[in-house]
Backbone as CSV, one residue per row, in Angstrom:
resi,resn,N_x,N_y,N_z,CA_x,CA_y,CA_z,C_x,C_y,C_z
1,MET,126.518,133.387,118.546,126.105,133.952,117.271,127.140,134.951,116.791
2,ALA,127.336,135.019,115.507,128.285,135.968,114.955,127.764,137.383,115.152
3,SER,128.637,138.330,115.331,128.231,139.712,115.536,129.150,140.626,114.752
4,THR,128.684,141.855,114.547,129.470,142.845,113.822,130.451,143.495,114.776
5,PRO,131.726,143.604,114.388,132.696,144.228,115.284,132.345,145.681,115.539
6,PRO,132.712,146.217,116.705,132.380,147.610,117.014,133.032,148.565,116.036
7,ARG,132.318,149.626,115.704,132.824,150.614,114.759,133.690,151.630,115.482
8,ASP,134.791,151.961,114.861,135.686,152.981,115.405,135.126,154.345,114.996
9,PRO,134.654,155.168,115.962,134.063,156.462,115.595,135.050,157.409,114.941
10,ASP,136.339,157.178,115.150,137.351,158.060,114.559,137.951,157.474,113.281
11,GLY,137.499,156.286,112.925,138.056,155.622,111.757,137.236,155.876,110.508
12,PRO,137.703,155.408,109.348,136.991,155.598,108.090,135.763,154.701,108.013
13,ASP,134.753,155.136,107.254,133.524,154.372,107.076,133.700,153.341,105.959
14,GLU,134.576,152.397,106.179,134.808,151.358,105.195,134.883,150.013,105.894
15,GLU,134.682,148.958,105.127,134.715,147.616,105.683,136.100,147.317,106.253
16,PRO,136.167,146.942,107.548,137.494,146.680,108.131,138.142,145.467,107.493
17,ARG,139.446,145.537,107.303,140.179,144.414,106.746,140.604,143.468,107.857
18,LEU,140.513,142.167,107.590,140.858,141.170,108.585,142.377,141.061,108.713
19,VAL,142.836,140.873,109.926,144.266,140.726,110.200,144.614,139.245,110.087
20,LYS,145.521,138.920,109.178,145.825,137.519,108.887,146.308,136.757,110.118
21,SER,147.192,137.357,110.905,147.724,136.648,112.067,146.621,136.364,113.088
22,ALA,145.693,137.312,113.234,144.579,137.104,114.157,143.659,136.005,113.637
23,GLN,143.391,136.025,112.333,142.581,134.974,111.714,143.192,133.602,111.965
24,ARG,144.479,133.499,111.723,145.159,132.213,111.881,145.121,131.740,113.333
25,THR,145.292,132.660,114.258,145.270,132.290,115.669,143.901,131.749,116.063
26,ILE,142.847,132.443,115.647,141.491,132.015,115.984,141.163,130.677,115.326
27,GLN,141.525,130.531,114.053,141.260,129.269,113.355,141.999,128.118,114.025
28,LEU,143.201,128.384,114.479,143.998,127.364,115.155,143.334,126.944,116.467
29,MET,142.878,127.916,117.243,142.222,127.610,118.510,140.904,126.867,118.282
30,GLU,140.158,127.251,117.254,138.905,126.558,116.958,139.163,125.116,116.540
31,MET,140.228,124.901,115.791,140.576,123.551,115.365,140.960,122.687,116.558
32,LEU,141.764,123.242,117.462,142.154,122.502,118.653,140.943,122.250,119.559
33,GLY,140.046,123.238,119.624,138.865,123.091,120.460,137.917,122.027,119.953
34,ALA,137.846,121.849,118.631,136.934,120.863,118.047,137.510,119.450,118.075
35,ALA,138.817,119.332,118.316,139.461,118.019,118.272,139.094,117.187,119.487
36,ARG,139.104,115.871,119.319,138.808,114.949,120.427,139.995,114.784,121.376
37,GLY,141.173,115.226,120.964,142.370,115.085,121.780,143.488,115.927,121.197
38,PRO,144.683,115.845,121.754,145.821,116.611,121.239,146.112,116.282,119.774
39,ILE,146.656,117.268,119.073,146.980,117.130,117.652,148.476,117.394,117.473
40,THR,149.128,116.607,116.657,150.552,116.824,116.405,150.735,118.079,115.557
41,VAL,151.905,118.666,115.670,152.194,119.867,114.886,152.171,119.556,113.398
42,ALA,152.652,118.379,113.025,152.635,117.994,111.614,151.210,117.918,111.087
43,GLU,150.307,117.371,111.905,148.910,117.278,111.478,148.280,118.665,111.397
44,LEU,148.614,119.535,112.334,148.100,120.908,112.290,148.554,121.618,111.017
45,ARG,149.816,121.430,110.677,150.345,122.075,109.471,149.629,121.543,108.230
46,GLU,149.354,120.234,108.218,148.663,119.643,107.065,147.237,120.174,106.969
47,ARG,146.560,120.297,108.123,145.168,120.762,108.125,145.047,122.242,107.782
48,THR,145.965,123.051,108.298,145.851,124.491,108.120,146.504,124.998,106.848
49,GLY,147.590,124.353,106.454,148.343,124.844,105.313,149.212,126.037,105.659
50,TYR,149.339,126.361,106.946,150.164,127.497,107.348,151.642,127.185,107.097
51,PRO,152.421,128.198,106.768,153.870,127.984,106.657,154.429,127.469,107.983
52,ARG,155.450,126.609,107.886,156.005,125.990,109.092,156.440,127.041,110.126
53,SER,157.156,128.072,109.668,157.670,129.080,110.611,156.518,129.833,111.284
54,SER,155.484,130.177,110.516,154.345,130.909,111.080,153.613,130.065,112.112
55,LEU,153.413,128.781,111.796,152.718,127.896,112.720,153.500,127.751,114.012
56,HIS,154.804,127.571,113.920,155.620,127.409,115.123,155.622,128.680,115.969
57,GLN,155.644,129.835,115.332,155.607,131.089,116.071,154.271,131.258,116.796
58,LEU,153.181,130.928,116.105,151.860,131.010,116.725,151.773,130.085,117.929
59,LEU,152.180,128.838,117.741,152.106,127.863,118.827,152.994,128.268,120.001
60,HIS,154.179,128.757,119.710,155.094,129.188,120.772,154.442,130.293,121.610
61,THR,153.809,131.252,120.940,153.152,132.353,121.648,151.972,131.857,122.473
62,LEU,151.142,131.012,121.870,149.947,130.505,122.559,150.321,129.625,123.749
63,ILE,151.382,128.849,123.617,151.849,128.016,124.737,152.364,128.907,125.865
64,ALA,153.119,129.922,125.504,153.666,130.831,126.515,152.563,131.577,127.254
65,MET,151.452,131.859,126.556,150.347,132.592,127.161,149.334,131.689,127.849
66,GLY,149.527,130.371,127.752,148.636,129.433,128.429,147.387,129.058,127.668
67,TRP,147.276,129.491,126.409,146.093,129.162,125.609,146.230,127.792,124.958
68,VAL,147.428,127.317,124.807,147.699,125.986,124.245,148.661,125.272,125.186
69,GLU,148.463,123.960,125.347,149.340,123.153,126.185,149.934,122.015,125.364
70,GLN,151.170,121.664,125.662,151.829,120.533,125.026,151.588,119.260,125.824
71,THR,151.583,118.145,125.130,151.556,116.862,125.821,152.897,116.685,126.539
72,PRO,152.968,115.816,127.565,154.212,115.651,128.336,155.439,115.348,127.487
73,ASP,155.236,114.598,126.403,156.392,114.271,125.560,156.654,115.326,124.490
74,GLY,155.810,116.377,124.445,156.020,117.459,123.499,155.664,117.140,122.066
75,SER,154.994,116.000,121.831,154.705,115.583,120.459,153.418,116.167,119.899
76,ALA,152.551,116.699,120.766,151.258,117.201,120.303,150.807,118.345,121.202
77,VAL,149.781,119.052,120.745,149.265,120.201,121.496,147.745,120.123,121.598
78,GLY,147.216,120.790,122.615,145.779,120.871,122.807,145.417,122.189,123.455
79,VAL,144.126,122.394,123.672,143.650,123.642,124.272,144.170,123.772,125.696
80,GLY,144.614,124.986,126.049,145.131,125.254,127.382,144.080,125.818,128.320
81,SER,144.447,125.951,129.572,143.492,126.366,130.601,143.005,127.794,130.430
82,ARG,143.821,128.670,129.834,143.397,130.063,129.686,142.186,130.187,128.774
83,ALA,142.052,129.258,127.828,140.903,129.309,126.922,139.606,129.095,127.675
84,LEU,139.663,128.326,128.765,138.464,128.061,129.554,137.904,129.342,130.153
85,LEU,138.765,130.280,130.509,138.310,131.510,131.148,137.407,132.316,130.228
86,CYS,137.757,132.381,128.947,136.911,133.111,127.996,135.583,132.392,127.784
87,GLY,135.647,131.061,127.731,134.425,130.296,127.535,133.456,130.471,128.694
88,THR,133.951,130.389,129.902,133.077,130.551,131.059,132.591,131.991,131.188
89,ALA,133.382,132.960,130.730,132.951,134.358,130.768,131.718,134.558,129.897
90,TYR,131.660,133.888,128.744,130.488,133.975,127.872,129.261,133.459,128.601
91,LEU,129.399,132.312,129.285,128.273,131.730,130.011,127.873,132.617,131.186
92,ASP,128.862,133.166,131.880,128.577,133.983,133.063,127.790,135.238,132.719
93,ARG,128.017,135.801,131.530,127.356,137.066,131.200,126.051,136.875,130.439
94,ASP,125.668,135.624,130.147,124.426,135.370,129.426,123.256,135.461,130.399
95,PRO,122.397,136.470,130.291,121.325,136.654,131.277,120.239,135.591,131.201
96,ALA,120.117,134.898,130.062,119.070,133.877,129.914,119.450,132.568,130.587
97,LEU,120.737,132.344,130.777,121.207,131.014,131.170,120.751,130.567,132.564
98,PRO,120.794,131.424,133.591,120.327,130.949,134.899,118.877,130.455,134.864
99,TYR,118.022,131.150,134.121,116.630,130.715,133.995,116.545,129.414,133.205
100,ALA,117.360,129.304,132.172,117.350,128.098,131.342,117.798,126.877,132.134
101,ILE,118.819,127.039,132.962,119.334,125.914,133.746,118.270,125.389,134.699
102,ARG,117.541,126.284,135.341,116.452,125.859,136.224,115.390,125.106,135.430
103,THR,115.108,125.562,134.227,114.121,124.893,133.380,114.599,123.490,133.003
104,LEU,115.869,123.341,132.694,116.405,122.020,132.385,116.220,121.068,133.564
105,GLU,116.435,121.562,134.756,116.278,120.719,135.944,114.835,120.263,136.111
106,LEU,113.886,121.161,135.863,112.474,120.815,135.975,112.073,119.787,134.925
107,ILE,112.565,119.976,133.696,112.242,119.024,132.619,112.872,117.672,132.906
108,GLY,114.108,117.675,133.390,114.770,116.420,133.729,114.019,115.668,134.818
109,ASP,113.534,116.387,135.831,112.767,115.753,136.904,111.470,115.144,136.373
110,ALA,110.839,115.843,135.418,109.546,115.390,134.901,109.673,114.250,133.899
111,THR,110.808,114.165,133.215,110.958,113.158,132.159,111.888,112.019,132.525
112,GLY,112.908,112.312,133.349,113.911,111.306,133.671,115.019,111.202,132.655
113,TYR,115.086,112.171,131.725,116.095,112.116,130.667,117.050,113.307,130.743
114,THR,118.188,113.162,130.075,119.163,114.246,129.991,118.580,115.400,129.179
115,THR,118.791,116.616,129.655,118.256,117.795,128.986,119.400,118.712,128.541
116,HIS,119.157,119.442,127.457,120.173,120.335,126.883,119.562,121.684,126.535
117,TYR,120.387,122.722,126.621,120.006,124.062,126.168,121.074,124.512,125.187
118,ALA,120.656,124.916,123.994,121.633,125.250,122.952,121.188,126.464,122.163
119,ARG,122.144,127.051,121.448,121.902,128.267,120.663,122.443,128.073,119.252
120,LEU,121.689,128.562,118.275,122.125,128.471,116.882,123.315,129.394,116.657
121,ASP,124.358,128.851,116.028,125.581,129.607,115.747,125.984,129.292,114.319
122,GLY,125.460,130.063,113.377,125.706,129.772,111.972,125.037,128.475,111.579
123,ALA,125.830,127.547,111.035,125.302,126.249,110.616,125.350,125.222,111.739
124,ASN,125.742,125.648,112.941,125.891,124.734,114.070,124.987,125.137,115.223
125,VAL,124.879,124.242,116.204,124.279,124.605,117.483,125.355,124.482,118.556
126,MET,125.391,125.472,119.437,126.354,125.480,120.539,125.626,125.112,121.827
127,TYR,126.153,124.118,122.521,125.543,123.662,123.769,125.973,124.576,124.912
128,LEU,124.999,125.205,125.572,125.272,126.161,126.645,125.046,125.566,128.030
129,ALA,124.219,124.533,128.119,123.961,123.907,129.416,123.441,122.497,129.192
130,THR,123.780,121.603,130.107,123.323,120.212,130.061,123.078,119.741,131.487
131,ARG,121.993,119.002,131.664,121.725,118.357,132.939,121.609,116.861,132.670
132,GLU,122.570,116.103,133.200,122.690,114.689,132.885,121.759,113.818,133.721
133,THR,121.369,112.688,133.141,120.664,111.645,133.853,121.672,110.571,134.251
134,ILE,121.224,109.594,135.021,122.115,108.484,135.382,122.120,107.423,134.296
135,GLU,121.301,107.616,133.256,121.268,106.672,132.137,122.673,106.497,131.565
136,PRO,123.190,105.252,131.440,124.572,105.044,130.988,124.824,105.480,129.554
137,ARG,123.789,105.434,128.697,123.974,105.877,127.314,123.619,107.349,127.239
138,ARG,124.612,108.179,127.019,124.410,109.618,127.043,124.813,110.233,125.717
139,ALA,124.263,111.418,125.469,124.659,112.154,124.278,126.115,112.598,124.411
140,THR,126.743,112.826,123.269,128.149,113.235,123.271,128.307,114.737,123.470
141,SER,127.189,115.453,123.603,127.271,116.902,123.746,127.833,117.289,125.104
142,ARG,128.517,118.418,125.148,128.993,118.982,126.385,128.960,120.493,126.239
143,VAL,128.967,121.188,127.353,128.900,122.647,127.308,130.078,123.179,126.498
144,GLY,129.758,124.054,125.548,130.780,124.636,124.690,131.001,123.894,123.395
145,ARG,130.432,122.691,123.265,130.625,121.941,122.036,129.628,122.409,120.980
146,GLU,130.037,122.352,119.729,129.145,122.654,118.618,128.954,121.405,117.764
147,LEU,127.727,121.220,117.284,127.405,120.145,116.355,126.648,120.726,115.174
148,PRO,126.723,120.083,114.007,125.976,120.579,112.849,124.481,120.639,113.150
149,ALA,123.866,121.774,112.875,122.451,121.971,113.212,121.550,120.941,112.536
150,HIS,121.871,120.571,111.301,120.987,119.666,110.566,120.998,118.251,111.125
151,ALA,121.983,117.940,111.985,122.118,116.587,112.525,121.569,116.465,113.941
152,THR,120.983,117.530,114.466,120.488,117.521,115.838,119.048,118.007,115.888
153,ALA,118.297,117.498,116.868,116.932,117.986,117.066,116.958,119.461,117.452
154,LEU,117.912,119.852,118.295,118.046,121.250,118.694,118.245,122.155,117.482
155,GLY,119.115,121.731,116.587,119.389,122.534,115.405,118.213,122.583,114.453
156,LYS,117.538,121.447,114.276,116.443,121.406,113.297,115.255,122.255,113.718
157,ILE,114.965,122.312,115.028,113.843,123.161,115.444,114.155,124.630,115.207
158,LEU,115.429,125.007,115.295,115.819,126.399,115.049,115.935,126.687,113.556
159,LEU,116.421,125.727,112.784,116.458,125.901,111.326,115.047,126.027,110.759
160,ALA,114.083,125.350,111.387,112.704,125.375,110.890,112.093,126.768,110.983
161,GLU,112.667,127.641,111.778,112.169,129.008,111.911,112.774,129.950,110.871
162,ARG,113.691,129.413,110.061,114.348,130.246,109.058,113.678,130.109,107.699
163,SER,113.766,131.169,106.900,113.227,131.138,105.544,114.146,130.343,104.631
164,ALA,113.659,130.040,103.432,114.465,129.307,102.461,115.749,130.062,102.142
165,GLY,115.649,131.394,102.020,116.833,132.188,101.736,117.841,132.155,102.874
166,GLU,117.344,132.219,104.093,118.239,132.149,105.254,118.903,130.783,105.360
167,LEU,118.149,129.728,105.070,118.714,128.382,105.109,119.815,128.224,104.078
168,ALA,119.607,128.806,102.899,120.613,128.712,101.841,121.918,129.370,102.268
169,GLU,121.827,130.441,103.044,123.028,131.118,103.523,123.684,130.375,104.682
170,LEU,122.868,129.735,105.523,123.391,129.080,106.719,124.034,127.732,106.436
171,LEU,123.356,126.904,105.648,123.773,125.511,105.499,124.954,125.360,104.548
172,PRO,125.813,124.394,104.805,126.928,124.133,103.880,126.420,123.525,102.579
173,GLU,127.266,123.496,101.586,126.899,122.900,100.305,126.621,121.409,100.491
174,PRO,125.542,120.903,99.883,125.279,119.459,99.978,126.312,118.666,99.178
175,PRO,126.533,117.397,99.559,125.845,116.705,100.645,126.268,117.228,102.006
176,LEU,125.291,117.300,102.919,125.552,117.784,104.261,126.412,116.772,105.007
177,PRO,127.288,117.233,105.890,128.170,116.294,106.609,127.377,115.332,107.483
178,ALA,127.826,114.094,107.546,127.152,113.049,108.313,127.904,112.764,109.605
179,LEU,127.180,112.631,110.702,127.766,112.212,111.969,127.557,110.727,112.209
180,THR,126.457,110.191,111.678,126.180,108.755,111.744,125.564,108.343,110.415
181,GLU,125.295,107.074,110.258,124.668,106.596,109.025,123.227,107.072,108.888
182,HIS,122.650,107.588,109.986,121.263,108.051,109.968,121.146,109.561,109.771
183,THR,122.254,110.278,109.747,122.206,111.726,109.550,121.627,112.063,108.183
184,ILE,120.742,113.046,108.143,120.204,113.524,106.865,121.281,114.339,106.150
185,THR,121.663,113.897,104.982,122.694,114.599,104.212,122.149,115.208,102.925
186,ASP,120.935,114.811,102.542,120.310,115.340,101.327,119.509,116.592,101.675
187,LEU,119.734,117.678,100.954,119.092,118.944,101.264,117.578,118.851,101.124
188,GLY,117.099,118.199,100.068,115.666,118.062,99.879,115.005,117.307,101.018
189,GLU,115.670,116.258,101.487,115.144,115.481,102.612,115.130,116.322,103.877
190,LEU,116.170,117.130,104.068,116.205,117.994,105.249,115.076,119.018,105.211
191,LEU,114.848,119.631,104.052,113.779,120.630,103.936,112.418,120.006,104.229
192,ALA,112.214,118.763,103.783,110.962,118.066,104.073,110.833,117.808,105.570
193,ASP,111.932,117.443,106.204,111.938,117.212,107.648,111.628,118.500,108.399
194,LEU,112.175,119.620,107.932,111.922,120.901,108.586,110.461,121.323,108.433
195,GLU,109.839,120.973,107.319,108.421,121.285,107.137,107.566,120.494,108.121
196,LEU,107.897,119.215,108.321,107.196,118.414,109.323,107.419,118.984,110.724
197,THR,108.624,119.464,110.960,108.942,120.069,112.255,108.064,121.283,112.506
198,ARG,107.878,122.123,111.500,107.012,123.303,111.653,105.584,122.888,111.977
199,GLU,105.100,121.851,111.321,103.732,121.389,111.555,103.554,120.845,112.963
200,ARG,104.551,120.104,113.465,104.464,119.511,114.807,104.688,120.530,115.908
201,GLY,105.594,121.488,115.633,105.987,122.435,116.664,107.186,121.965,117.472
202,HIS,107.672,120.778,117.171,108.904,120.279,117.798,109.626,119.389,116.798
203,SER,110.930,119.210,117.029,111.740,118.410,116.107,112.082,117.069,116.737
204,LEU,112.334,116.096,115.868,112.685,114.750,116.309,113.911,114.267,115.557
205,GLU,114.706,113.436,116.192,115.767,112.730,115.484,116.059,111.430,116.221
206,ARG,116.391,110.426,115.430,116.747,109.117,115.972,118.118,108.722,115.441
207,GLU,119.099,108.707,116.327,120.463,108.283,116.017,121.094,109.080,114.876
208,GLN,120.686,110.337,114.700,121.256,111.148,113.627,122.570,111.806,114.031
209,ASN,122.808,111.934,115.349,124.125,112.462,115.752,124.828,111.563,116.755
210,THR,124.102,110.667,117.419,124.722,109.748,118.373,124.053,108.384,118.283
211,PRO,124.772,107.324,117.943,124.174,105.992,117.905,123.578,105.620,119.267
212,GLY,122.395,105.020,119.232,121.759,104.563,120.452,120.897,105.587,121.150
213,LEU,120.805,106.803,120.590,120.012,107.850,121.234,119.049,108.508,120.250
214,GLY,117.889,108.893,120.769,116.949,109.730,120.041,116.811,111.046,120.778
215,CYS,116.161,112.023,120.150,116.079,113.342,120.760,114.834,114.080,120.280
216,VAL,114.264,114.885,121.159,113.141,115.762,120.823,113.475,117.155,121.332
217,ALA,113.153,118.200,120.538,113.535,119.569,120.912,112.415,120.551,120.610
218,VAL,112.387,121.620,121.411,111.404,122.696,121.281,112.138,124.023,121.356
219,ALA,111.733,124.976,120.533,112.351,126.300,120.546,111.882,127.101,121.757
220,VAL,112.764,127.970,122.250,112.423,128.909,123.315,112.237,130.266,122.648
221,SER,110.998,130.655,122.441,110.691,131.775,121.541,110.640,133.120,122.257
222,TYR,111.736,133.495,122.900,111.805,134.842,123.461,112.448,135.803,122.475
223,ARG,113.004,135.269,121.396,113.498,136.065,120.275,112.782,135.599,119.014
224,ILE,112.686,136.495,118.026,112.063,136.139,116.750,113.042,136.471,115.633
225,PRO,113.466,135.457,114.826,113.224,134.034,115.047,113.987,133.529,116.264
226,ALA,113.548,132.389,116.773,114.180,131.824,117.965,115.637,131.486,117.691
227,THR,116.470,131.724,118.684,117.890,131.363,118.590,118.240,130.213,119.529
228,ASP,117.383,129.981,120.536,117.668,128.991,121.565,116.623,127.877,121.562
229,ALA,117.024,126.706,122.046,116.104,125.574,122.104,116.482,124.653,123.253
230,ILE,115.514,123.833,123.658,115.700,122.845,124.716,115.415,121.469,124.143
231,SER,116.201,120.476,124.558,115.955,119.112,124.081,116.089,118.113,125.211
232,CYS,115.538,116.927,124.987,115.742,115.760,125.836,116.323,114.650,124.975
233,SER,117.332,113.957,125.501,117.917,112.797,124.835,117.380,111.532,125.478
234,LEU,116.934,110.579,124.641,116.349,109.333,125.114,117.122,108.147,124.563
235,PRO,117.284,107.080,125.334,117.804,105.838,124.741,116.893,105.424,123.593
236,ILE,117.460,104.922,122.523,116.679,104.668,121.317,115.565,103.657,121.558
237,ASP,115.775,102.707,122.458,114.720,101.735,122.712,113.568,102.322,123.522
238,ALA,113.782,103.510,124.118,112.706,104.198,124.832,112.017,105.244,123.967
239,ALA,112.616,105.554,122.796,112.125,106.643,121.947,110.982,106.191,121.055
240,THR,109.920,105.673,121.672,108.723,105.313,120.917,107.965,106.587,120.555
241,ASP,107.033,106.477,119.610,106.238,107.646,119.236,105.496,108.202,120.442
242,GLU,104.947,107.315,121.247,104.175,107.746,122.421,105.065,108.464,123.433
243,GLU,106.266,107.908,123.691,107.150,108.525,124.665,107.690,109.855,124.161
244,LEU,108.004,109.934,122.884,108.485,111.198,122.321,107.413,112.280,122.427
245,GLU,106.160,111.910,122.207,105.064,112.874,122.332,104.908,113.338,123.775
246,ARG,105.033,112.403,124.715,104.936,112.773,126.132,106.039,113.749,126.508
247,VAL,107.257,113.419,126.124,108.393,114.281,126.451,108.259,115.635,125.763
248,ALA,107.814,115.632,124.508,107.624,116.893,123.782,106.628,117.785,124.507
249,GLY,105.570,117.191,125.046,104.583,117.973,125.788,105.182,118.638,127.014
250,VAL,106.037,117.901,127.725,106.697,118.461,128.908,107.601,119.616,128.498
251,ILE,108.378,119.418,127.440,109.304,120.487,127.009,108.523,121.706,126.530
252,HIS,107.450,121.486,125.755,106.631,122.607,125.286,106.153,123.458,126.461
253,GLU,105.643,122.805,127.489,105.110,123.529,128.651,106.187,124.387,129.308
254,HIS,107.337,123.805,129.551,108.390,124.536,130.258,109.093,125.553,129.360
255,ALA,109.223,125.241,128.073,109.849,126.201,127.150,108.992,127.457,127.021
256,ALA,107.679,127.292,126.998,106.775,128.445,126.912,106.887,129.303,128.171
257,LYS,106.959,128.658,129.325,107.115,129.404,130.579,108.451,130.132,130.617
258,LEU,109.499,129.470,130.139,110.815,130.104,130.117,110.826,131.315,129.204
259,ALA,110.256,131.180,128.005,110.220,132.298,127.062,109.455,133.475,127.646
260,ALA,108.315,133.193,128.316,107.533,134.259,128.917,108.325,134.950,130.030
261,ARG,109.046,134.171,130.816,109.844,134.750,131.903,110.961,135.629,131.352
262,LEU,111.630,135.154,130.318,112.727,135.936,129.737,112.204,137.247,129.142
263,ARG,111.057,137.180,128.479,110.472,138.416,127.926,110.083,139.370,129.043
264,ALA,109.509,138.824,130.127,109.097,139.666,131.248,110.290,140.340,131.915
265,GLU,111.433,139.665,131.898,112.669,140.217,132.478,113.384,141.161,131.524
266,GLY,112.829,141.324,130.328,113.441,142.206,129.345,114.674,141.636,128.684
267,ILE,114.815,140.310,128.710,115.996,139.653,128.110,115.710,139.366,126.657
268,ARG,116.550,139.863,125.791,116.366,139.671,124.346,117.665,139.172,123.725
């Protein structure tokens, strides 16, 4: 989740100005992190619009520091090993995660499906933990990956807890980006789906972010509004109404226990 930078007690009481070089570095790392593989420097320059000299200086520094790695032939770059250390540090310091991981294991044992734990991050959901099944058709999510909230069951259950004004600030301008042909891209249709989600208490999606898979998700309400949710991914041929209801019941039971445990531990 986005947060406000710490205030300098000795500095002026004014809105801090963003440092362009820092902005560019972060945007570059986020772009490389979201990519499916290495990206050529020419493609990076086209995507970012950065001046050639500035881009080369940034990449040279990041490569030297281990945050970016070159392909063996030097034609493209990708995320380096040093970036992993910061990512794992976030997971290591999250006090809710050890409890959540145990809950995923219990839900996986009870349902037989892959389970996920994710957190709302702006217009996206960030996957913090996954417990895989042996089912050959699996979701494309992995720890640290972000997907558009409107295209996932995890995201929709968390969006359903937001007001109309909050949704207007969070969601991108329509049409919403599509991950598959089944992704909801119309804002009115999404709002109707979120209303049904509120009535049910859990969210559903069928092939909206991954072909061949359906998903059901429940919020973990230890914060108000909820920021975290748990889901199960099902092969689409198993995602009948009856099976989705059964799985939703299992997730509801364990999500409620998890939320109560986190509140009892003083985790907010």
